[in-house]
C-alpha positions in Angstrom: 2.1 -35.7 19.9 2.8 -32.8 17.6 3.1 -33.1 14.1 6.6 -32.7 12.1 7.3 -29.0 10.9 10.2 -29.2 7.9 11.0 -25.4 8.8 12.4 -24.3 5.4 9.0 -25.5 4.0 7.3 -23.2 6.4 10.1 -20.0 5.5 9.8 -20.3 2.3 6.1 -20.3 2.8 5.5 -17.0 5.1 8.4 -15.7 2.4 5.9 -16.6 -0.4 2.5 -14.5 1.4 4.7 -11.4 2.5 5.7 -11.4 -1.2 2.1 -12.0 -2.8 1.5 -9.0 0.2 4.3 -6.7 -1.1 2.8 -7.8 -5.0 -0.4 -6.9 -4.4 1.0 -3.3 -3.1 2.8 -2.1 -5.7 0.1 -3.2 -8.1 -2.0 -0.6 -6.6 0.2 1.6 -6.6 1.5 1.4 -9.8 -0.9 0.1 -11.9 -2.3 3.4 -12.5 -2.8 4.9 -15.8 -1.6 8.4 -15.7 -5.4 10.2 -15.8 -6.0 8.4 -13.0 -2.5 10.0 -11.0 -3.4 13.0 -12.2 -6.5 12.7 -10.4 -5.6 11.4 -7.9 -3.0 14.6 -7.0 -5.3 16.7 -7.8 -7.7 15.8 -5.2 -4.8 15.1 -2.5 -4.0 19.3 -3.4 -8.0 20.0 -3.2 -8.0 18.5 0.3 -4.8 19.9 1.3 -5.9 23.4 0.4 -9.2 22.9 2.2 -7.5 21.9 5.5 -4.6 24.7 5.4 -8.1 27.4 5.0 -9.6 25.8 7.9 -6.1 26.4 9.9 -6.5 29.5 12.6 -3.1 31.2 13.6 -1.4 31.6 16.7 
């Protein structure tokens, strides 16, 4: 016979797990210093310039 599942507990547990994942993503995105953000922006700009320079004209 199957176990009885409290649907409210299951729903709340699923919501807590989703909130935990969202919190981890927010910490990774916004929990950085200004210097780290600037370094990432410089790296992204350098990469875009490299890709644009390698693009062929049709």
